[in-house]
C-alpha positions as CSV (number, residue, x, y, z in Angstrom):
1,M,-19.1,99.3,-63.0
2,N,-17.2,97.9,-65.9
3,R,-14.0,95.4,-65.4
4,F,-11.3,98.2,-65.5
5,H,-13.0,100.0,-63.0
6,L,-12.8,97.6,-60.3
7,L,-9.3,96.8,-61.5
8,V,-7.8,99.5,-60.8
9,R,-10.2,99.9,-57.7
10,G,-8.8,97.0,-55.9
11,I,-5.0,98.0,-57.3
12,G,-5.9,100.9,-55.6
13,V,-7.2,99.9,-52.1
14,G,-4.8,96.8,-52.4
15,Y,-1.9,98.9,-52.5
16,V,-3.4,101.2,-49.5
17,S,-4.2,97.5,-47.5
18,M,-0.3,96.5,-48.4
19,A,1.1,100.1,-46.5
20,F,-1.5,98.9,-43.7
21,G,0.0,95.8,-43.6
22,I,3.7,96.7,-43.6
23,A,2.9,99.1,-40.4
24,Y,1.4,96.9,-38.7
25,S,4.1,94.5,-38.6
26,F,6.4,97.1,-37.5
27,L,4.1,98.7,-35.2
28,S,3.2,95.0,-33.6
29,I,6.1,93.1,-33.5
30,P,7.9,95.8,-31.0
31,L,4.5,96.6,-29.2
32,A,4.5,92.5,-28.4
33,L,7.8,92.4,-27.5
34,G,8.4,95.4,-25.0
35,Y,5.5,93.4,-22.7
36,L,6.3,90.0,-23.5
37,G,10.2,89.6,-24.2
38,K,11.5,87.0,-26.6
39,T,10.5,84.1,-25.2
40,E,6.8,84.5,-24.8
41,Y,6.9,85.9,-28.3
42,G,8.8,83.4,-29.8
43,L,5.9,81.0,-28.4
44,W,4.0,82.6,-30.4
45,A,5.8,82.9,-33.4
46,L,6.0,78.9,-33.2
47,V,2.1,78.2,-32.6
48,L,1.9,80.0,-36.1
49,S,4.5,78.2,-37.7
50,I,2.8,74.9,-36.6
51,T,-0.8,76.0,-37.4
52,S,0.3,77.5,-40.7
53,Y,0.3,73.8,-42.0
54,L,-3.5,73.4,-41.8
55,N,-3.4,75.5,-44.5
56,F,-2.7,72.4,-46.9
57,S,-6.1,71.2,-45.1
58,E,-7.9,73.3,-47.9
59,L,-6.9,71.2,-51.1
60,G,-7.6,73.5,-53.4
61,M,-11.2,74.2,-52.8
62,T,-11.6,77.9,-52.8
63,N,-9.6,78.4,-56.0
64,S,-11.9,75.6,-57.7
65,V,-14.9,77.2,-56.2
66,Q,-14.3,80.5,-56.8
67,R,-13.7,79.3,-61.2
68,H,-16.6,77.5,-61.0
69,L,-19.2,80.1,-60.2
70,I,-17.1,82.6,-62.2
71,D,-18.8,81.2,-65.2
72,L,-22.3,81.3,-63.8
73,K,-22.3,84.9,-62.2
74,A,-23.5,86.1,-65.8
75,V,-26.6,83.8,-66.6
76,R,-27.7,84.3,-62.8
77,P,-30.7,83.3,-61.6
78,H,-29.2,79.5,-62.3
79,K,-29.5,76.5,-60.0
80,E,-25.9,75.3,-60.6
81,Y,-24.6,78.8,-59.0
82,G,-26.7,77.6,-55.6
83,A,-25.5,74.3,-56.1
84,I,-21.9,74.8,-56.5
85,F,-22.3,77.8,-53.5
86,L,-23.9,75.0,-51.2
87,T,-21.3,72.3,-52.5
88,G,-18.4,74.9,-51.5
89,A,-19.9,75.3,-48.0
90,V,-20.3,71.3,-47.4
91,V,-16.6,70.8,-48.1
92,F,-15.7,73.8,-46.3
93,G,-17.6,72.8,-42.8
94,V,-16.5,68.9,-43.4
95,I,-12.5,70.3,-43.9
96,G,-13.2,72.6,-40.4
97,C,-14.7,69.5,-38.4
98,L,-11.5,67.2,-39.3
99,C,-8.6,69.9,-38.9
100,L,-10.6,70.5,-35.4
101,M,-10.5,66.4,-34.4
102,V,-6.9,65.8,-35.8
103,G,-5.2,69.5,-34.8
104,G,-6.9,69.4,-31.4
105,G,-6.0,65.8,-30.6
106,A,-2.4,66.9,-31.9
107,V,-2.3,69.6,-29.3
108,L,-1.0,66.9,-26.6
109,L,1.5,65.0,-29.2
110,V,3.0,67.9,-30.7
111,T,4.2,69.6,-27.3
112,P,7.2,67.0,-26.5
113,L,8.7,67.4,-30.0
114,F,10.0,71.1,-28.9
115,K,11.9,71.9,-26.3
116,I,8.9,74.1,-24.3
117,P,10.3,75.1,-20.4
118,D,8.0,73.4,-18.2
119,A,6.7,77.0,-16.7
120,Y,5.1,77.7,-20.5
121,L,4.1,74.4,-21.5
122,G,0.5,75.1,-20.4
123,T,0.5,78.7,-21.9
124,F,2.0,76.8,-25.3
125,E,-0.6,74.0,-25.4
126,W,-3.5,76.6,-24.7
127,L,-2.0,79.2,-28.0
128,L,-1.8,75.9,-30.4
129,F,-5.2,74.9,-29.5
130,G,-6.8,78.4,-29.8
131,S,-5.1,78.8,-32.9
132,V,-6.6,75.5,-34.0
133,V,-10.1,76.6,-33.3
134,L,-9.9,79.9,-34.6
135,F,-8.4,78.5,-38.4
136,V,-11.1,75.7,-37.9
137,L,-13.6,78.9,-37.8
138,T,-11.9,80.8,-40.9
139,I,-12.1,77.9,-43.0
140,S,-15.5,76.8,-42.2
141,T,-17.1,80.1,-42.9
142,R,-14.5,80.6,-45.9
143,I,-17.5,80.5,-48.2
144,L,-19.1,83.4,-47.5
145,G,-15.9,85.5,-48.6
146,V,-16.2,83.8,-52.2
147,P,-18.2,85.7,-54.1
148,L,-16.5,88.6,-53.6
149,Y,-13.4,87.5,-55.4
150,V,-15.9,85.6,-58.0
151,Y,-17.0,89.8,-58.8
152,Q,-13.8,91.4,-58.6
153,R,-14.9,93.2,-55.5
154,H,-11.1,93.3,-54.7
155,D,-11.6,96.9,-53.1
156,L,-14.3,95.4,-50.7
157,S,-12.0,92.9,-49.3
158,E,-8.7,95.0,-49.0
159,L,-10.5,97.9,-47.4
160,S,-12.0,94.8,-44.9
161,N,-8.2,93.9,-44.7
162,I,-7.2,98.2,-43.9
163,V,-9.7,97.6,-40.9
164,L,-8.6,94.2,-39.8
165,Y,-5.0,95.6,-39.6
166,I,-6.3,98.2,-37.1
167,I,-8.5,96.3,-35.1
168,W,-5.2,93.9,-34.5
169,I,-3.1,96.4,-33.5
170,A,-5.7,98.2,-31.0
171,V,-6.8,94.8,-29.7
172,L,-3.0,94.1,-29.3
173,W,-1.9,96.7,-27.3
174,I,-5.5,96.7,-25.1
175,G,-5.0,92.8,-24.3
176,L,-1.1,93.5,-23.6
177,R,-2.3,96.8,-21.4
178,G,-4.7,94.9,-19.3
179,G,-2.6,92.4,-18.7
180,L,-3.5,89.8,-20.8
181,G,0.2,88.5,-21.8
182,V,1.1,86.2,-24.7
183,Y,-3.0,85.4,-25.0
184,S,-3.8,89.3,-26.1
185,L,-2.3,87.9,-29.5
186,L,-4.8,84.9,-30.3
187,L,-7.6,87.5,-28.8
188,S,-6.7,89.8,-31.6
189,Q,-6.6,86.8,-34.2
190,G,-10.1,86.4,-32.6
191,V,-11.6,89.4,-32.7
192,G,-10.5,89.9,-36.2
193,F,-12.3,87.2,-37.3
194,L,-15.6,88.2,-36.3
195,W,-14.6,91.5,-38.4
196,T,-13.4,89.9,-41.2
197,C,-16.5,87.5,-40.7
198,G,-19.2,89.9,-40.0
199,F,-18.0,92.0,-43.2
200,N,-18.7,89.5,-45.9
201,I,-22.0,88.7,-44.8
202,V,-22.8,92.0,-44.7
203,A,-21.4,93.0,-48.2
204,C,-22.3,90.0,-50.2
205,S,-25.8,90.6,-49.0
206,R,-26.3,93.6,-49.6
207,L,-24.4,93.7,-53.0
208,G,-26.7,90.3,-54.1
209,L,-23.6,88.0,-54.6
210,Y,-25.3,85.5,-52.4
211,P,-27.6,82.7,-54.0
212,S,-31.3,83.6,-54.2
213,R,-34.0,81.3,-52.9
214,A,-34.8,80.6,-56.5
215,E,-31.3,79.1,-56.9
216,W,-30.3,76.6,-54.3
217,S,-30.3,72.8,-55.3
218,R,-28.8,70.2,-54.5
219,P,-25.2,69.1,-56.1
220,S,-24.9,66.6,-59.0
221,K,-22.3,64.4,-59.5
222,V,-21.0,65.7,-62.3
223,I,-20.6,69.0,-60.1
224,I,-18.7,67.2,-57.8
225,R,-16.4,65.8,-59.7
226,E,-15.6,68.8,-61.9
227,I,-15.0,71.0,-58.7
228,T,-13.4,68.3,-57.1
229,V,-11.0,67.4,-60.1
230,Y,-10.0,71.6,-60.3
231,A,-9.1,71.2,-56.7
232,R,-7.0,68.3,-56.8
233,D,-4.5,70.2,-59.8
234,S,-4.7,73.3,-57.8
235,F,-3.6,71.8,-54.8
236,L,-0.6,70.0,-56.3
237,Q,0.4,73.0,-57.9
238,S,0.2,75.2,-54.9
239,L,1.7,72.5,-52.8
240,G,4.9,72.9,-55.1
241,Q,4.8,76.5,-55.5
242,Q,5.1,76.5,-51.5
243,L,8.0,74.4,-51.3
244,V,9.8,76.5,-54.5
245,N,9.0,79.2,-51.9
246,T,10.2,77.7,-48.7
247,L,13.1,75.8,-50.0
248,P,15.8,78.2,-50.3
249,M,15.9,79.3,-46.8
250,L,15.7,75.9,-45.7
251,L,18.9,75.0,-47.8
252,I,21.2,77.9,-47.2
253,S,19.9,77.5,-43.3
254,R,21.0,73.5,-44.0
255,W,24.3,74.0,-45.8
256,M,25.5,77.6,-45.4
257,G,24.5,78.2,-41.9
258,L,22.4,80.4,-39.7
259,D,24.2,83.4,-40.6
260,A,24.0,83.2,-44.7
261,A,20.2,82.1,-44.0
262,A,19.6,85.6,-42.5
263,V,21.7,87.2,-44.8
264,W,19.4,85.7,-47.8
265,S,16.3,86.8,-45.4
266,V,17.2,90.2,-45.2
267,A,19.2,91.1,-48.1
268,N,16.9,90.2,-50.9
269,R,13.8,92.0,-48.8
270,S,13.7,95.1,-51.2
271,Y,13.2,92.7,-54.3
272,F,10.9,90.8,-52.3
273,I,8.4,94.0,-51.6
274,L,8.8,95.1,-55.3
275,R,7.3,91.9,-56.5
276,Q,4.7,92.0,-54.2
277,I,3.7,96.1,-55.9
278,L,4.3,94.7,-59.4
279,G,2.4,91.4,-59.4
280,R,-0.8,92.9,-57.5
281,P,-2.3,93.8,-60.5
282,F,-2.2,90.3,-61.8
283,Q,-2.9,88.9,-58.6
284,Y,-6.6,90.8,-59.1
285,G,-6.4,90.3,-63.0
286,V,-7.1,86.6,-62.6
287,S,-10.4,86.5,-62.3
288,M,-11.3,89.6,-65.0
289,M,-9.2,86.8,-67.1
290,A,-11.2,84.3,-66.5
291,D,-14.9,86.5,-66.8
292,L,-13.5,87.3,-70.4
293,L,-12.9,83.9,-70.9
294,S,-16.3,82.7,-70.4
295,N,-18.4,85.6,-72.2
296,K,-15.9,86.9,-74.5
297,G,-14.4,83.9,-75.6
298,E,-10.2,83.2,-76.0
299,K,-9.5,86.1,-78.6
300,V,-10.7,88.4,-76.4
301,M,-9.3,86.9,-73.3
302,L,-5.7,86.3,-74.8
303,A,-5.0,90.1,-75.9
304,R,-6.1,91.4,-73.1
305,W,-3.5,89.3,-70.7
306,M,-1.2,89.9,-73.9
307,Q,-1.4,93.6,-72.5
308,M,-1.4,93.1,-69.3
309,S,1.7,90.5,-69.6
310,Q,3.1,93.2,-71.9
311,L,3.2,95.9,-69.1
312,M,4.3,93.6,-65.8
313,T,7.3,92.7,-68.3
314,A,8.5,96.3,-69.0
315,A,7.5,97.4,-65.5
316,A,10.3,94.6,-64.1
317,L,12.6,95.1,-66.6
318,A,12.1,99.3,-65.8
319,L,12.4,99.0,-62.0
320,Y,14.9,95.7,-61.2
321,P,18.0,97.1,-62.7
322,I,17.0,99.7,-60.3
323,C,16.3,98.0,-57.1
324,A,19.7,95.4,-58.2
325,A,22.0,99.0,-58.7
326,M,20.8,100.6,-55.4
327,N,19.9,97.5,-52.9
328,P,23.6,97.7,-51.2
329,E,23.2,101.2,-50.2
330,F,19.9,100.2,-49.4
331,L,21.4,97.3,-46.8
332,S,24.1,99.7,-45.5
333,I,21.9,102.4,-44.2
334,W,19.0,100.1,-43.5
335,T,20.8,97.8,-41.3
336,H,24.1,100.2,-40.8
337,G,26.2,97.8,-42.4
338,T,25.8,94.7,-40.3
339,I,24.4,92.8,-43.5
340,G,25.6,92.8,-47.1
341,W,26.3,90.4,-49.8
342,S,28.4,90.6,-53.4
343,H,27.8,92.4,-56.2
344,W,27.0,89.5,-57.9
345,D,24.2,88.2,-55.6
346,D,22.7,91.6,-56.3
347,I,23.1,91.0,-60.2
348,A,21.2,87.5,-60.1
349,C,19.0,88.4,-57.9
350,G,17.9,91.1,-60.1
351,I,17.5,88.3,-63.2
352,Y,15.8,86.2,-60.7
353,Y,13.3,88.0,-59.0
354,F,12.6,89.8,-62.7
355,L,11.9,86.6,-63.8
356,L,9.5,85.7,-61.4
357,V,7.2,89.0,-62.7
358,S,7.5,88.6,-66.2
359,L,6.3,84.9,-65.7
360,F,3.8,85.8,-63.4
361,P,1.7,86.1,-66.2
362,W,2.4,82.3,-68.0
363,Y,2.0,80.4,-65.2
364,G,-0.6,82.2,-63.5
365,I,-3.2,81.7,-66.0
366,V,-2.4,78.0,-66.0
367,G,-6.0,76.7,-65.1
368,I,-7.5,79.2,-66.4
369,N,-9.7,76.9,-68.8
370,K,-10.3,74.7,-66.0
371,K,-7.5,72.0,-67.1
372,F,-4.0,71.7,-66.1
373,G,-2.2,69.1,-67.3
374,I,0.8,68.9,-67.2
375,T,1.5,71.6,-65.4
376,R,0.0,70.3,-62.3
377,Y,3.0,68.2,-61.5
378,T,5.5,70.9,-62.9
379,S,5.9,73.2,-59.7
380,L,6.6,70.0,-57.3
381,L,9.2,69.4,-60.5
382,E,10.7,72.7,-60.1
383,G,11.0,72.3,-56.2
384,V,13.0,68.7,-56.9
385,L,15.5,70.2,-59.7
386,L,15.8,73.8,-57.4
387,A,17.0,71.1,-54.4
388,L,19.2,69.5,-56.8
389,L,21.0,72.2,-58.5
390,C,21.5,74.3,-55.7
391,W,23.3,70.7,-54.0
392,L,25.3,71.1,-57.3
393,L,26.4,74.7,-56.9
394,H,26.1,75.7,-53.1
395,S,29.9,74.4,-52.3
396,R,31.4,76.7,-54.6
397,L,29.1,79.7,-55.4
398,G,27.7,79.8,-52.1
399,I,24.2,82.2,-52.0
400,T,24.6,82.9,-55.7
401,G,24.9,79.6,-56.6
402,V,21.2,79.1,-55.2
403,I,19.8,82.1,-56.7
404,L,21.5,80.6,-60.1
405,S,19.7,77.5,-59.5
406,L,16.6,79.6,-58.5
407,I,16.9,81.1,-62.4
408,I,17.5,78.2,-64.1
409,S,14.5,75.9,-62.3
410,K,12.1,78.8,-63.0
411,I,12.6,79.2,-66.5
412,V,13.0,75.4,-67.4
413,M,10.1,74.3,-65.4
414,G,7.9,77.6,-65.3
415,L,8.3,79.1,-68.3
416,L,8.4,76.0,-70.6
417,P,5.5,74.1,-69.4
418,S,3.5,77.2,-69.2
419,L,3.9,77.9,-73.1
420,C,3.2,74.2,-74.0
421,Y,0.0,74.5,-71.5
422,L,-1.3,77.8,-73.6
423,H,-0.5,76.1,-77.1
424,D,-2.2,73.3,-76.4
425,A,-5.2,75.4,-75.0
426,F,-5.2,78.2,-77.0
427,G,-3.3,77.4,-80.3
428,N,0.0,78.4,-82.4
429,D,-1.2,81.7,-81.7
430,I,0.2,81.8,-78.4
431,W,3.8,82.0,-80.0
432,K,3.1,85.5,-81.6
433,V,2.1,86.2,-77.9
434,F,4.9,85.5,-76.3
435,Q,7.3,87.7,-78.4
436,G,4.8,90.5,-78.0
437,A,4.5,89.8,-74.1
438,L,8.0,89.1,-73.3
439,I,10.6,89.8,-76.0
440,R,9.2,93.3,-77.2
441,P,9.9,94.9,-73.9
442,L,13.2,93.6,-73.9
443,V,14.2,96.2,-76.4
444,A,14.6,98.8,-73.9
445,A,17.0,96.6,-71.7
446,P,20.1,98.4,-72.4
447,L,18.6,101.7,-71.4
448,C,17.4,100.3,-68.4
449,V,20.5,98.9,-67.2
450,A,22.3,102.0,-68.3
451,S,20.1,104.2,-66.3
452,A,20.6,101.5,-62.9
453,L,24.5,101.7,-63.5
454,A,24.8,105.9,-64.0
455,V,22.3,106.3,-60.5
456,V,25.6,104.3,-58.9
457,F,27.9,106.4,-60.7
458,L,26.6,109.6,-59.6
459,A,24.6,109.3,-56.6
460,P,26.7,109.9,-53.6
461,A,27.1,106.8,-51.9
462,A,26.3,106.2,-48.1
463,Q,24.3,109.7,-47.4
464,G,21.1,108.8,-46.1
465,W,18.1,108.2,-47.1
466,M,17.1,111.3,-48.2
467,T,20.0,111.3,-51.0
468,F,18.8,107.0,-51.2
469,L,15.5,108.3,-52.0
470,L,16.0,111.0,-54.4
471,S,18.6,109.2,-56.3
472,L,16.2,105.9,-56.2
473,G,13.7,108.3,-57.6
474,A,15.1,109.7,-60.2
475,G,16.6,106.4,-61.6
476,S,13.4,105.2,-61.8
477,I,11.5,107.9,-63.7
478,V,14.1,107.7,-66.6
479,S,13.9,103.9,-66.5
480,V,10.3,103.8,-66.9
481,G,10.1,106.6,-69.5
482,C,12.9,104.1,-71.4
483,V,10.5,101.1,-71.2
484,I,6.9,103.0,-71.6
485,F,8.1,104.5,-75.3
486,L,10.8,102.0,-76.3
487,G,9.7,98.7,-74.2
488,I,5.8,98.7,-74.9
489,S,4.0,98.3,-78.0
490,R,2.1,101.2,-79.3
491,E,-1.3,99.9,-79.0
492,V,-0.8,98.8,-75.4
493,R,1.4,102.5,-74.8
494,C,-1.8,104.7,-76.3
495,E,-4.1,102.5,-74.3
496,F,-2.3,102.7,-71.1
497,L,-1.4,106.0,-71.2
498,A,-5.2,107.5,-71.7
499,K,-6.4,105.0,-69.3
500,C,-4.4,107.0,-66.7
501,S,-5.2,110.2,-67.6
502,G,-8.3,109.0,-67.3
503,I,-8.2,108.0,-63.6
504,V,-6.0,111.2,-63.0
505,N,-9.1,113.5,-64.3
506,R,-11.7,111.4,-62.7
507,A,-9.4,111.8,-59.1
């Protein structure tokens, strides 16, 4: 199966998995609240928030091991493939042991920091310890699923996630019905871990993705150093991105109050979901780009990357003006008028999320040649710049000032360093790629904005979900048609339409 078919299968199954994830969130929360009440469910939410910080203990090792194995999969059997795999297995095991010692010992130290009622104190400690143990098991066995990413079998990973959501909701319901209370949530996570671990072992073994007997060897100092350096740089970049993602909510809560935080959390939900949908192709395509770079060279990789970047920019340009125009109506219907913000907030949010999607290929490709350069620090600097701008603008502009701060910091510390990185890594041609990937789709911008405005003026307001969905669909079709014929080059358009036609015919 070629790379394109693997990518299409991964994206298709990934969207189904996303739908199952959304359905799980909508079903599990009312189910748990119905049996447990707010206090016990809040206890579980607090436990998840605390243990989420253990994710930083991974230190970028997953990305590092995956990237190094991609270079070697085409020359197997190879001793270095087994050495890198063994290095990852040992490192993940050591990280798991350290997390068990530190996390297990910290359970008693963390408890006094929160005002837990005496009646729930023991329950909280057992939940926290059980969650730590589950994380330790997950991180210790992470290497078992790495080959699925290396060989671009995202379809299998997402298929596993689909079944995982079903297991979670089924075990949760059985546990709650059986009287296990809040421990049902922990039980569902534990059974889900067993499924994921077993699926990875069976899938990778049947496909021959694990190292063979002839490939096992001890890792050399050179291999360990390369993996460690890449992991360090990847960790710094991921840490900065996490800071940028969480900082707006923290700053809005601190400076504008919980009501403003609730508005921010709810009002940008449609933009966030659309970002997940549009960003999924490149999320799966990164491994394909690394594969092309290793086996076909820079020119082939850059050509394919430019095409994908142009398509993502065009898609974001087509849909985010519609999203910004229809978001007030969506919030009015969804929240019954309890949540809303100004039209300026919708315009600014549409621009920001357009930048996130269109620039995702630019900062998402950083490190593909195993070097990060100055970009290892730019995400952290973006967080610092974001905090400074928010401090300057929030008092006068409110949430709009926060969104403007996000836009400025993303351009200054997201786009510009990525451009410099790609220029240094792949030469002067990157400026031509920039024009084709980002500037070319903007030709269709006036028509896309006009389509969004037409939907607002022509569609009747507050007429329910059916009218809303019909208006949204009609505007999206017109806007997508504009970018297909004006926003992307003829070469990319012909190949894209031919690929779509081939997929439809096979289906």
